[in-house]
Biopython code that builds the backbone (N, CA, C, O; Angstrom):
import numpy as np
from Bio.PDB.StructureBuilder import StructureBuilder

atoms = [
    (1, "MET", "N", (15.525, -68.883, 5.523)),
    (1, "MET", "CA", (16.417, -67.732, 5.523)),
    (1, "MET", "C", (15.616, -66.467, 5.809)),
    (1, "MET", "O", (14.616, -66.195, 5.146)),
    (2, "ALA", "N", (16.049, -65.716, 6.775)),
    (2, "ALA", "CA", (15.342, -64.503, 7.181)),
    (2, "ALA", "C", (15.540, -63.376, 6.180)),
    (2, "ALA", "O", (16.507, -63.360, 5.418)),
    (3, "TYR", "N", (14.610, -62.443, 6.198)),
    (3, "TYR", "CA", (14.742, -61.242, 5.380)),
    (3, "TYR", "C", (15.615, -60.242, 6.122)),
    (3, "TYR", "O", (15.769, -60.317, 7.341)),
    (4, "LYS", "N", (16.182, -59.305, 5.374)),
    (4, "LYS", "CA", (17.064, -58.300, 5.952)),
    (4, "LYS", "C", (16.681, -56.934, 5.397)),
    (4, "LYS", "O", (16.267, -56.816, 4.244)),
    (5, "ILE", "N", (16.823, -55.907, 6.227)),
    (5, "ILE", "CA", (16.536, -54.537, 5.807)),
    (5, "ILE", "C", (17.865, -53.822, 5.583)),
    (5, "ILE", "O", (18.705, -53.771, 6.481)),
    (6, "SER", "N", (18.053, -53.273, 4.392)),
    (6, "SER", "CA", (19.305, -52.596, 4.058)),
    (6, "SER", "C", (19.318, -51.160, 4.563)),
    (6, "SER", "O", (18.324, -50.669, 5.098)),
    (7, "ASP", "N", (20.451, -50.497, 4.388)),
    (7, "ASP", "CA", (20.562, -49.108, 4.823)),
    (7, "ASP", "C", (19.807, -48.142, 3.919)),
    (7, "ASP", "O", (19.849, -46.930, 4.128)),
    (8, "ALA", "N", (19.116, -48.677, 2.915)),
    (8, "ALA", "CA", (18.225, -47.853, 2.085)),
    (8, "ALA", "C", (16.922, -47.551, 2.814)),
    (8, "ALA", "O", (16.119, -46.737, 2.357)),
    (9, "CYS", "N", (16.717, -48.212, 3.954)),
    (9, "CYS", "CA", (15.510, -48.018, 4.763)),
    (9, "CYS", "C", (15.351, -46.555, 5.157)),
    (9, "CYS", "O", (16.300, -45.914, 5.607)),
    (10, "VAL", "N", (14.135, -46.036, 4.982)),
    (10, "VAL", "CA", (13.834, -44.656, 5.356)),
    (10, "VAL", "C", (12.983, -44.595, 6.631)),
    (10, "VAL", "O", (12.467, -43.535, 6.986)),
    (11, "ALA", "N", (12.841, -45.727, 7.310)),
    (11, "ALA", "CA", (12.104, -45.829, 8.576)),
    (11, "ALA", "C", (10.692, -45.257, 8.480)),
    (11, "ALA", "O", (10.242, -44.534, 9.370)),
    (12, "CYS", "N", (10.005, -45.587, 7.398)),
    (12, "CYS", "CA", (8.650, -45.065, 7.181)),
    (12, "CYS", "C", (7.596, -45.814, 7.999)),
    (12, "CYS", "O", (6.519, -45.280, 8.261)),
    (13, "GLY", "N", (7.907, -47.055, 8.402)),
    (13, "GLY", "CA", (6.980, -47.826, 9.212)),
    (13, "GLY", "C", (5.982, -48.671, 8.449)),
    (13, "GLY", "O", (5.161, -49.355, 9.060)),
    (14, "THR", "N", (6.035, -48.637, 7.134)),
    (14, "THR", "CA", (5.075, -49.394, 6.328)),
    (14, "THR", "C", (5.163, -50.895, 6.587)),
    (14, "THR", "O", (4.141, -51.582, 6.582)),
    (15, "CYS", "N", (6.351, -51.403, 6.808)),
    (15, "CYS", "CA", (6.555, -52.840, 6.995)),
    (15, "CYS", "C", (6.088, -53.343, 8.358)),
    (15, "CYS", "O", (5.669, -54.494, 8.485)),
    (16, "LEU", "N", (6.157, -52.503, 9.356)),
    (16, "LEU", "CA", (5.902, -52.912, 10.737)),
    (16, "LEU", "C", (4.590, -53.668, 10.940)),
    (16, "LEU", "O", (4.616, -54.763, 11.500)),
    (17, "PRO", "N", (3.443, -53.133, 10.509)),
    (17, "PRO", "CA", (2.185, -53.863, 10.743)),
    (17, "PRO", "C", (2.005, -55.086, 9.844)),
    (17, "PRO", "O", (1.101, -55.890, 10.075)),
    (18, "GLU", "N", (2.845, -55.238, 8.831)),
    (18, "GLU", "CA", (2.712, -56.374, 7.911)),
    (18, "GLU", "C", (3.311, -57.660, 8.468)),
    (18, "GLU", "O", (2.952, -58.750, 8.024)),
    (19, "CYS", "N", (4.216, -57.547, 9.430)),
    (19, "CYS", "CA", (4.901, -58.733, 9.952)),
    (19, "CYS", "C", (3.981, -59.511, 10.895)),
    (19, "CYS", "O", (3.570, -58.986, 11.929)),
    (20, "PRO", "N", (3.656, -60.762, 10.543)),
    (20, "PRO", "CA", (2.738, -61.554, 11.372)),
    (20, "PRO", "C", (3.355, -62.061, 12.673)),
    (20, "PRO", "O", (2.636, -62.501, 13.570)),
    (21, "VAL", "N", (4.687, -62.001, 12.780)),
    (21, "VAL", "CA", (5.349, -62.499, 13.990)),
    (21, "VAL", "C", (6.093, -61.397, 14.745)),
    (21, "VAL", "O", (6.887, -61.688, 15.639)),
    (22, "GLU", "N", (5.842, -60.143, 14.395)),
    (22, "GLU", "CA", (6.439, -58.983, 15.062)),
    (22, "GLU", "C", (7.960, -59.081, 15.156)),
    (22, "GLU", "O", (8.540, -58.857, 16.219)),
    (23, "ALA", "N", (8.601, -59.419, 14.034)),
    (23, "ALA", "CA", (10.056, -59.578, 13.994)),
    (23, "ALA", "C", (10.783, -58.276, 13.660)),
    (23, "ALA", "O", (12.013, -58.236, 13.695)),
    (24, "ILE", "N", (10.046, -57.215, 13.339)),
    (24, "ILE", "CA", (10.663, -55.962, 12.926)),
    (24, "ILE", "C", (10.714, -54.979, 14.088)),
    (24, "ILE", "O", (9.718, -54.753, 14.776)),
    (25, "SER", "N", (11.898, -54.398, 14.295)),
    (25, "SER", "CA", (12.097, -53.413, 15.358)),
    (25, "SER", "C", (12.317, -52.043, 14.742)),
    (25, "SER", "O", (12.959, -51.911, 13.699)),
    (26, "GLU", "N", (11.772, -51.017, 15.405)),
    (26, "GLU", "CA", (11.926, -49.650, 14.930)),
    (26, "GLU", "C", (13.302, -49.098, 15.288)),
    (26, "GLU", "O", (13.955, -49.565, 16.221)),
    (27, "GLY", "N", (13.723, -48.095, 14.526)),
    (27, "GLY", "CA", (14.988, -47.417, 14.786)),
    (27, "GLY", "C", (15.276, -46.476, 13.643)),
    (27, "GLY", "O", (14.408, -46.240, 12.803)),
    (28, "ASP", "N", (16.481, -45.932, 13.591)),
    (28, "ASP", "CA", (16.868, -45.078, 12.466)),
    (28, "ASP", "C", (16.728, -45.867, 11.162)),
    (28, "ASP", "O", (16.251, -45.360, 10.148)),
    (29, "ILE", "N", (17.157, -47.113, 11.230)),
    (29, "ILE", "CA", (16.940, -48.089, 10.160)),
    (29, "ILE", "C", (16.286, -49.276, 10.850)),
    (29, "ILE", "O", (16.794, -49.762, 11.861)),
    (30, "TYR", "N", (15.177, -49.744, 10.321)),
    (30, "TYR", "CA", (14.478, -50.856, 10.952)),
    (30, "TYR", "C", (15.309, -52.134, 10.831)),
    (30, "TYR", "O", (16.136, -52.267, 9.928)),
    (31, "VAL", "N", (15.078, -53.070, 11.753)),
    (31, "VAL", "CA", (15.843, -54.311, 11.809)),
    (31, "VAL", "C", (14.879, -55.485, 11.930)),
    (31, "VAL", "O", (13.875, -55.405, 12.638)),
    (32, "ILE", "N", (15.191, -56.570, 11.237)),
    (32, "ILE", "CA", (14.398, -57.800, 11.331)),
    (32, "ILE", "C", (15.166, -58.809, 12.173)),
    (32, "ILE", "O", (16.328, -59.103, 11.893)),
    (33, "ASP", "N", (14.514, -59.338, 13.202)),
    (33, "ASP", "CA", (15.118, -60.361, 14.051)),
    (33, "ASP", "C", (15.092, -61.689, 13.284)),
    (33, "ASP", "O", (14.018, -62.236, 13.035)),
    (34, "PRO", "N", (16.267, -62.209, 12.909)),
    (34, "PRO", "CA", (16.298, -63.451, 12.118)),
    (34, "PRO", "C", (15.758, -64.670, 12.860)),
    (34, "PRO", "O", (15.361, -65.655, 12.238)),
    (35, "GLU", "N", (15.745, -64.600, 14.192)),
    (35, "GLU", "CA", (15.212, -65.711, 14.988)),
    (35, "GLU", "C", (13.687, -65.767, 14.915)),
    (35, "GLU", "O", (13.095, -66.841, 15.029)),
    (36, "LYS", "N", (13.056, -64.614, 14.726)),
    (36, "LYS", "CA", (11.594, -64.552, 14.661)),
    (36, "LYS", "C", (11.057, -64.622, 13.240)),
    (36, "LYS", "O", (9.944, -65.100, 13.022)),
    (37, "CYS", "N", (11.835, -64.153, 12.273)),
    (37, "CYS", "CA", (11.383, -64.066, 10.877)),
    (37, "CYS", "C", (11.008, -65.442, 10.328)),
    (37, "CYS", "O", (11.763, -66.404, 10.463)),
    (38, "ILE", "N", (9.825, -65.519, 9.705)),
    (38, "ILE", "CA", (9.356, -66.784, 9.142)),
    (38, "ILE", "C", (9.466, -66.797, 7.617)),
    (38, "ILE", "O", (8.914, -67.681, 6.961)),
    (39, "ASP", "N", (10.179, -65.816, 7.054)),
    (39, "ASP", "CA", (10.473, -65.777, 5.628)),
    (39, "ASP", "C", (9.223, -65.694, 4.751)),
    (39, "ASP", "O", (9.160, -66.302, 3.682)),
    (40, "CYS", "N", (8.225, -64.928, 5.221)),
    (40, "CYS", "CA", (6.979, -64.834, 4.460)),
    (40, "CYS", "C", (7.048, -63.776, 3.356)),
    (40, "CYS", "O", (6.334, -63.877, 2.358)),
    (41, "GLY", "N", (7.905, -62.760, 3.530)),
    (41, "GLY", "CA", (8.056, -61.723, 2.513)),
    (41, "GLY", "C", (7.011, -60.632, 2.524)),
    (41, "GLY", "O", (7.009, -59.775, 1.640)),
    (42, "ALA", "N", (6.123, -60.640, 3.503)),
    (42, "ALA", "CA", (5.071, -59.622, 3.550)),
    (42, "ALA", "C", (5.660, -58.225, 3.680)),
    (42, "ALA", "O", (5.140, -57.274, 3.096)),
    (43, "CYS", "N", (6.727, -58.098, 4.433)),
    (43, "CYS", "CA", (7.365, -56.792, 4.624)),
    (43, "CYS", "C", (7.983, -56.279, 3.329)),
    (43, "CYS", "O", (7.846, -55.104, 2.990)),
    (44, "ALA", "N", (8.660, -57.161, 2.612)),
    (44, "ALA", "CA", (9.313, -56.778, 1.353)),
    (44, "ALA", "C", (8.294, -56.335, 0.314)),
    (44, "ALA", "O", (8.564, -55.446, -0.494)),
    (45, "ALA", "N", (7.139, -56.949, 0.338)),
    (45, "ALA", "CA", (6.106, -56.637, -0.644)),
    (45, "ALA", "C", (5.567, -55.216, -0.502)),
    (45, "ALA", "O", (5.090, -54.638, -1.478)),
    (46, "VAL", "N", (5.638, -54.647, 0.706)),
    (46, "VAL", "CA", (5.074, -53.309, 0.919)),
    (46, "VAL", "C", (6.123, -52.206, 1.048)),
    (46, "VAL", "O", (5.764, -51.032, 1.135)),
    (47, "CYS", "N", (7.396, -52.551, 1.064)),
    (47, "CYS", "CA", (8.446, -51.538, 1.245)),
    (47, "CYS", "C", (8.510, -50.603, 0.040)),
    (47, "CYS", "O", (8.763, -51.047, -1.079)),
    (48, "PRO", "N", (8.278, -49.292, 0.272)),
    (48, "PRO", "CA", (8.241, -48.342, -0.844)),
    (48, "PRO", "C", (9.614, -48.046, -1.469)),
    (48, "PRO", "O", (9.688, -47.505, -2.572)),
    (49, "VAL", "N", (10.693, -48.400, -0.767)),
    (49, "VAL", "CA", (12.027, -48.118, -1.309)),
    (49, "VAL", "C", (12.811, -49.406, -1.589)),
    (49, "VAL", "O", (14.021, -49.362, -1.816)),
    (50, "SER", "N", (12.132, -50.529, -1.571)),
    (50, "SER", "CA", (12.747, -51.838, -1.848)),
    (50, "SER", "C", (13.997, -52.101, -0.992)),
    (50, "SER", "O", (15.011, -52.596, -1.484)),
    (51, "ALA", "N", (13.896, -51.762, 0.284)),
    (51, "ALA", "CA", (15.031, -51.942, 1.198)),
    (51, "ALA", "C", (15.051, -53.308, 1.852)),
    (51, "ALA", "O", (15.994, -53.628, 2.576)),
    (52, "ILE", "N", (14.022, -54.127, 1.611)),
    (52, "ILE", "CA", (13.939, -55.421, 2.273)),
    (52, "ILE", "C", (14.096, -56.541, 1.252)),
    (52, "ILE", "O", (13.433, -56.557, 0.215)),
    (53, "SER", "N", (14.998, -57.488, 1.572)),
    (53, "SER", "CA", (15.242, -58.605, 0.668)),
    (53, "SER", "C", (15.661, -59.834, 1.479)),
    (53, "SER", "O", (16.029, -59.717, 2.648)),
    (54, "PRO", "N", (15.603, -61.006, 0.851)),
    (54, "PRO", "CA", (16.072, -62.208, 1.553)),
    (54, "PRO", "C", (17.564, -62.057, 1.890)),
    (54, "PRO", "O", (18.348, -61.571, 1.075)),
    (55, "ALA", "N", (17.929, -62.467, 3.069)),
    (55, "ALA", "CA", (19.340, -62.337, 3.494)),
    (55, "ALA", "C", (20.221, -63.362, 2.802)),
    (55, "ALA", "O", (21.429, -63.397, 3.038)),
]
sb = StructureBuilder()
sb.init_structure("model")
sb.init_model(0)
sb.init_chain("A")
sb.init_seg("    ")
for serial, (resi, resn, name, xyz) in enumerate(atoms, 1):
    if name == "N":
        sb.init_residue(resn, " ", resi, " ")
    sb.init_atom(name, np.array(xyz, "f"), 0.0, 1.0, " ", f" {name:<3s}", serial, name[0])
structure = sb.get_structure()
């Protein structure tokens, strides 16, 4: 199950370099591509506003 970024995202960019498969896309609110996500949780572990969780 892929992780998902909620609308609590502040687009700080902290999660971007943590993703080992480059599944996160930048934007007003960042988005995780569920096809690429390997469910490692590295992004959720570093999110300062807890906007990332398992979908």
